[in-house]
N, C-alpha and C positions, 0 to 999 in steps of 0.2 A: 536783253539777252535771255534766252530760254534757260530753264533749269537743266535741260539736256545738254545744251551747248556748254554751260558752266561746268557740268560734271565732266564732259569730255576734256575741257581745258585742265581741270583739276587732275584727272587721271593721267593726262599727258604729262603734266608736271611730275607726278609721282614716278611714272615710267622713266622720264628723262633723268630724274635725280638718282633713281636706283641704278640706271645704266651708267651714270657718271661714276658711281662707286664700285661698279661690278669688277672693274679691272683691279681694284685694290683688295678684292676679297678672295681671289682664287688661290693665292700662294701664301703659306704661313710666313709670318714675319717674326722678328725678334720681339720679346715682350715689350709692350708699350702701355702707356696710360690708357684707361678706358675712354672710348669715344662714343658719342651719342649714336643712336640708331637712326641713320639718315633716312631710310625708307619711312620710318615712323614719323620723322619730322615732316617729310613731304606729304604723307597721308593726312597728318593733322592739319597742315596748312590748307590742303585741298578741302577737307571737311569743313573747316571754318569758313572758307570762301563760299561753299554751297549753302551753309546755314545763313550766312550774311545775305546771300541772294534771295533765299526764301523769305527772310524777314523784311527784305526791301521791296516786296511786291507793292505797286502803287495802289493807294486807296481810291475808290471811285470818286471821280471829280464832281463836285456840285456844279450844276449849270447856272451861271450867273444870269441875272435878269437881262433880257434883251439879247442874249447871245444866240447865235445861230448854231445849228448842229455842226456846220463846218468849223466854226470857231472852237466848239468843244472838242471835236475830233483832232483839230490842230494842236490844241493845248495838251490833250492826252498824249499825242505823239511826241511833243516836245518834252513832256514829263518823263515819258518812257525812255527817250534818248538820254536825258540827263541822268536818269537812274542807271541806265545801261553803262554810261560812261563811268559813273561812280562805282558800279559793281566791277567793271573791268579794271578800274584803278585798284580796287580792293584785292582782286585776284592777282594783279601784277605785284602788289605789295606783299601779298602772302607768298607768291612764288619767289620774290627776291629774298624774303626772310628765310625761306626754306633752302634756297640755293646758297645763301651766305652761310647758313648753319652747316650745310653739307660740306662746303669748302673748309669751314672752320674745323669740322670734325675729321676731315680726311688728312692723313699724313702726307706732307709734301714730298718727302722722300722715304721710301720703304726698302731697306736692304733685305734681300731675300736670304734668310739663314735657315737651313734645314737643321733639325735637332742634332743630327750626327756631325754637323759642321761647326758646332760650338762646344768648347770646353773651357770652363771657368777655373782659374787658379784660386785655390783656397787662400783667403787672407789669414795668415797664421800669426802675424805680429801686428801690433799697433804702430802708429807712425813713428818713424825714427829718421835721424839725419845722417847724411854721409854717403859716400860711394859715388860711382860714376856709371851711367848707362852707356853701354857700348852697342852701336848699331853698325850695320853694313850697307854700303851703297855700291852699285855697279859702276856708276859713272863719276868721274872727277868733275865737280861743279865749276872749276876754274876760280880765279881770284876776283873777277869782276862781278860785283853785286850792285846792281843799279836799277832803280825804278824806271828811269827815262829810256834806258836801252834794253828793257825787257830781259835783264840778266839776273837770274837766280832770285826771283821773288821769294821762293820757298826758303832760301838761306837767310834772306833779310828778316823773315818772320821770327827767327830765333831771338833777335834783339829789338826789332822795331815793331811796336804794337799797333793793332787795329784800334779803332774807337770802341768796338764791341767784339765779343767773341761768345762762343757757345758756353752755356753754364754747365760745368763739369758735373754738377749735382743732378742734372737732368739726363745724363747718359747712362750707360750700362753699369757704371760703378756707383750710380745713385738711384734715381727713381725709374730709370728705364724708359723714359719718354722718347728717346732716340738712341740709335746705336753709335752715332758719330762715325759712321763708316762710309757713306757716299764720299768718294775721294775728294771732290772739288766743291763741296758745298754742304753745310750742315743742315740745311732745310729752311727754317723760317725764323722771323724775328721773335716768335714766341719762345724760342730756345735761347735767345740772346741775353747777355748780361753785360754790364759795363766793364771796359778795359781801360784804355787811355781816357775815355769819357766815363763819368759816373752816372749821368742821366742824358736823355736825348728826347727830342720831340720833332714831329712833322706837323707844324701848325697849318700848312696848306700844301697843295700838291707841288708847289714850286720852291719850297723852303724846307731844308733839312738841317737841324741844329744839334750840336753835340757839346755838352758842357764838360770841359776838361777837368779831370779829377784834381781837386785842390791839393796843393803841396807836392805834386808829382815832380820827380827830378830825372834828368838824364843820368845814365849809368856812371858810377864813380870809377872811370877808367879813361884812358886816352880816347878821344881828344876832348871829352866834355867834363870829366872830373867831378861829377855829381852836382853840377849847377842846376838851378831851377829851370823848368820848362816854361817858355813864354808862348802864349797863344799866338802872338803876332808872327813868331818864327814858324810855327806850324802852318799858319795861313800862307806865308810866303812860299813855303815848300810845296804846299798843295797847289798853289797857282803855278809854280814852276812845272810840276808834274802834269798838270792840266794842259799847259801850253805845249810841252814837249811830246805829249802822247796823243795829240789830235790825229784823227777824229775819234779816238777812243772816248773822249769826254766832250764831244761836240754838243751834248745836251746841257753842258755846264757853262753858265755865263761867268760867274766869279765865285771866289771863296772869300768870306769876310770874317773878321774878328768882331765880337760883340761883347759889351759890358752889360751883363744882366743883373748884377747886384748893386750897380751904381757907385762903385768905389773908384771909378776912373781907370780901371785896368781890365782889359779884355779877358774874358774867361770862357768864351764859347766860340767854336768854329761853326760857321753857317755856310752851307752850300746853296747857291741860288741858281736855279735851272730855268731853261727856256721852254721846258715841257715837263709833264709829270714823268717821274722815273719809277716805273713799276718795280724794278729790281734794285731799289735804293739800298737795300742791305748789302748786296754784292758790290755795288758801286762805291758806297761811302762808308759803310759801317764795318763789315768783316771781310771785305775783298782785298786782294793784293794790289789794287790799282792806285789807291791814294793813301799811302802810309808814309809818315814824315820822318826823314832822317834829320839830325841836327845840322845847322849851317856849317859847323866845323868839318863834318864828314864831306860835305859837298865841296868845300874849299880845298881840303887836302886831296880829294880824289877818291873814287870808289874802286880803285884797282887793287887795294890791299885790305883784306877783311879786318885787320887790326884798326883801321880807321873807322870802322862801323861802330855806331853807338845808338842807343834807343832808350826806351823805358821798360822793356820787356824782361822776362825772367832769366835770359841767358846772355852772357857777354862773350864777345870774341876774345881770344887769347893771343898775346904777342907770339908770333911764330906758330900759332895754332893751325894755320893752313899750310900743309905740305903737299905740293902737287904730286898726284899719283899715290898718295899715302893716306892722308887723313885731314879732317877738319875738326877742331876741338873748341869746346865752349865751357865756360865756368858759370856758376850760378851768380845771379845778381842778388847780393844779400840785402839790398834795400828795396826789393820789389814790393809793391804796395799790397799784393793779394794775401789773403789768409784762407784757411780751410778748416771747417768745423767737422770734427770726427768724434762721434759719440759724446757730444756736449762740450768738448774741449776745442779751443781755437789754436791753430798752428800757423806759424809764419811759413811762407813758401819761397822758394822750392825746398823740397826735402833733400834731394840728392845734390851732390857737389858740382856735377857737370855732366856733359854729354860729349862723346867722341863718335864721329861718323868715320868708319874705316872704309877706305876705297878698296873693294875686292871685285875686280871685273869678272872673274871666273865664277860661274854659277856653282860648280861643284865645290869650290873653295868656300863660298858663302855657306853652303849647306854643312860643310865640315866644321866651320866655325860655330854654327848653331849647335850641332851635335855635341861638340866638346865644351860648350859653355864659354867660348871666347867672345861671343856676342850675346846680347840679352834679348833681342827680338830680330826677326827676319820677316819681311813682307813678301807677298807674291811668290810663295813657293809653288812650283808647278804641280799640276795634277799627278803626273807620273811619279813624283817624289813623296806624295802624302803618306802612302802606306809604309814606306821605308822609314820615314822620319818619325812616324807615330809608333812604330814598333821599337825603334832604337831609343826613343825619348818619350815614353808614354805619359810622363807628367807635365809635358808642355801644355800651356794654354793655347787655344786656337780659335780663329774665326775664318770663314771662307767666303768673303764677299765677291760680287761680280767685279771683274777687272774693267779697265777702260777699253774702249773700242780700238782695234788695230785697223789703221786706214792708210790707203795710198791716195795722196792728194794730187789732183790734176789741174794745173793752172789753166783756167778757162780763157785767158787773154792771149794765148799764143798757140800756134800749131804744135802738135796735132790735136790738143785737147780743147781747142776753141770750137770743135764740132761735137754736138751732142751725140751723133752716131758713134763717134770714136769712144766717147766716155761710156756709152752703153755697151759697146763691144768689149771694152776692157773688163767690164763687170761680168758679162756673159761668159767670158773665157774661163772663169774660175769655177771649179767644183768645190763649193764651200764645205761640203761634208768631209772632204779630204783634210781640210784644215782642222775641223773639229775632231776627227778621229786621231790624226797624227799629233796634234798639239795638246788636246784636252781630254783624250780618251772618250770622245763623244759627248762630253758634258759641257755644253756651251749654249750661248744665246746667238741666234743667227745674225741679228744686227742690234747694236746698242748705242746708236748715235743718229740724230741729235738728242733723242730721249731713249730711255731703256726701261725695262720692267721695274727698276728701282724708283722710277718717277711715274707711278701708275696714272696720275691724272693727265699727264702730257703724252703718254706713250700710245702710239698707234701700231698695233701688231701688223706683221707683214700681210696677213690674210685680209686686213681691212684697208690696206694701202691701195692706191689706184693700180689698175692692171699694168700700166706702163712701168711702175716701180716693181711690182711683183715679177714682171717678165725679166728684168735684168738681174734679179737675184737668182734666177734659174741658170743652171749650167747648160749652155747651148753654143758650143764652139762653131757649129755650122752657121747659125744666125750671126754670130760675131763676125765671121769672115764676110758674110754678105753685107753687113753694115760698113765694114772697113772698105770693101770694094766700092760701095755707094759713096763713101766719103772721099774717094780718090786715093786710096792706099792699097793698090792691088799687089799681089805677090810678084816679086821680080824673079829672075832666073835662079837666084840662090835661095828662093823661098822666104824672102824677107820683105815685109811691108814698110817698116821703119825701125830705126834704132833710137834708143833713148836711155839716159842715165838716171838712175834712182838714187837720190840722197837718203842715207839711212845711218842711224847711230851704230857705232862699231862695237858697243859693249853689251847690248841686250840680246842674249842668245835667242830668246823667244821671238823677238822681232826679226832677227836675221833668218831664223828658220821659216817664219811666215813669208818673208820676202822670197826665199829660195823656192818654196812651193809655188808661189805666184809666178815667178820668173819662168819656171818650167811650163806652166799652163800657157803663158803668153807666147812662149817659143812655139807652142803647138799651132798657134794661129798666125805665126810669122812676125810677131813683134819681139824684137831682140832687146832685152833689158839688161844692162850691166849695173852693178852696185857701186856707188860712190860712198865709201865708208869713212865717216867723220865722227869726231867726238861731240859731246853734248854742247859745249860752248859754240862750236862752229855751226851746229844746227841752228842754234838761236840766232846767231849773227846773220846767216844766210837767209833764214826765214824772214827776219826783220827787213832785210834789204832785197828780198825777192830774187835771190840769186840761185835759182834751181829750176829745172824743167819738169821734175817729177819727184815726189818726196814721200817718205813714210813718216807718219807722226801719229802717235796714239793720243786720243782725247777721251774725256769722260763726260757722260751725259749730265746735263743740268738744265733747269728751265731756261736760262739765258745763254745757253751754249752758242746760239747762232748770232748773238750780238757782235761777235768778232768777224762776221762775214758781210758786214755792211761795206759798200764800195769805199775803197781807199783805206780801209782799216789795216793796221800793221800786221795783225794776226790773221788776216784773211788768206788762209793757206791756199785756197782755190782761186784767188783773185776773182771771186764772184762779183759780177756787176750787172745784175738783172733788175731793171727798174720795177717790174711787176712784183718780183719777190721782195725787193727792198721796201716797197709800199706795204706789203703784208707785215714785214717786221716792224715798220714804223707804227702800224696799228697795234702790234703787241706792246711796244714801249708806251703807247698812249693809254693802254688799258689799266684798270685798277686791279688789286688783288682779289679777283672774283672769278665766277664762272665765265665771264666774258674774256678775261685774260687767258684762262685755260683753253677755251675754244680757239682763240687766235693763235696761241702757241702751237696747238695741234695742227692748225691749218698751215702755219708757216713751216713747221717741220715737214709736213707732207710736200709742200711746194719746194722745199730745199731738196728733198730726195728725188723729186721729178726732174730736177735739173742735172742729177747724177754728177755732182762735182767730185765725188769721192768713191773709192772702191773699198767697201768694208769686208773684212773677213770676220769669222765668228769671234765673239768675246768669251773667254773662259772665266773660271772662278780661281782666285788666287788664295793660297793658304797663308795666313798670317800666324806665326808661331812665336811665343815668348816663354821665357824661362820661369820655373815655379817660384823663384825668389823675387820676381818682379811683383810687387804688392800694390793693391788698389788700382789695378789695370785690368780691363776686360775687353781689350781689342780696339779701343778707341783709336781712330786714325787722325782725326782733325778736330779742332775747336773753332777754326775759321777757314776761309777759303785759301787753300794750299798752306795752311799753318799746321805743320806736322810736329811742331816742337813744344808748344805751350802745354800740351797734355802731360808732358813728362814732369812738369812742376808739381803735379798732384800725386806722383808715384814715389813710393819709398822702396827700399831693398831689404830683404832678409839677408843681411850680409854674412851672418853665421852660416847659413845654408850654402851661399855661393862660395865662401871660403872653403868649406868642407868638401865641396865637389870639384872646385877648380883651382884652389890655392890663391885665388884673386879675391880680395876683400872689397 
């Protein structure tokens, strides 16, 4: 290999790695721990490879006695080939090291927070105990909380723990290594710490083991009454969930209990897979897919929250769920966790409990925040920011990107089994109208399956294939032509086809998005009527595929498309494309490396080319909290859809709250 060729390889490596990180460098992010200079890493690796090549030049070969000139020439050529192979291997190893360093250095999730979108509440008091956090939710979750039936995993996480969760000390209330703001995933196992498990290991790509925390007990309430947790019952529950949620867990062969200390009692839960699981953290460790309820809960039934129990910080209260009114929790006084604050160790949780008040009306939720009747409100709309900040200037705030608002088209039945129809439905929308009317022009054009918050996996629209760019453009004339070609001409009444859209009846922003879209579709002869249902009905009908067209918001994350494998219960589009499915299988087989990143990007692009969804712009949601909420800096989650564990680390300035609201 010539020095020139080697330099070209090295420079190409540098350029590739710099490009890899370019998307992460344009937008200011929340304060984070220092990361290495990736370009410098790449350049250093390239320079070392060049130096190695120069040092490896073959010495002149001595001509052995009796050898012909052809023998010598052949020997020299073989030596050169061997050295070229060795140099190529060295370059490859250098490239791999640099690429691994680049991936290691890069933030997996980067929430975009402009300086004006962040306000920190001063911590005025040291830790103290007592009081109740009051939150508001727009939707009634219903009383059915069940892992197998996809019912209210986010409610289960109040009491049922993951094996791991995010380390609160690494968030904005600690070292600032992450914001804990990406709604459905906190990032990487580098942020994880033990929860139900105190240690874990991945001894090989097909084995994932979690050592259960010694001495942990189920909550001291109905129906477990504080008895010790047994690993074998965790294993039985994990296997039950695995079997009932197929093909969600078709990569999982079995879950076993293991005795690692030789005392004859199983102390470790081990997942055995039939393929490497690149997203093992989401699947086994901090995701809402495999979290174990006690056998008593399963035997009694999951229709009453009072039957729920776990090992987590919050316990359900008898009569605590009142349909249409509230869901209430009290603290688990025996929770295992502690918190070190300024050198002193404190038992958790600090507060006595949490109540989620069901307030469907957006204006009423805002009024509750203004008057101090609730302690935090998420996803305040852009149009209300100025008003709320003027009336309550001492509120803490962050304004992260919201989830993507999307209309899902089942690809297994007419009219959406035709790609032309799916593209036409997209082209019929002027997305700027959504941005202007819903977000005052401040939005991201598309935010699924990846978004700017996941810079390593995000492919901006101007880098998408022309076929994708085309259907994001407003072109009602082209939309009509595609519908004509698909066999849906205008009839005498100006109608091509009629269809019903299933949508939640409580989220005003979603309803406004839908109404704008309905008007645009009417312009091309597609008549859409709204089927308004509550959240539990959405979940049931989605699971059973009882809809022709649906609105459902989702949030970007690296493994977002795992739900769209053929036969998957959460496959909202009923996508069953063998070529795309093979692309996603390649993603699942990849390791946590640049290879995985490249495959995710390719699969994301392939997904968009199939046009299974109609995306409208995603805006930024304002999260506001009261000044008496202490040791909180806007954290949303500590595990996948776990919105509750973070509150265990928060205390209240109850004197301030009482002086302002009369409520202590």
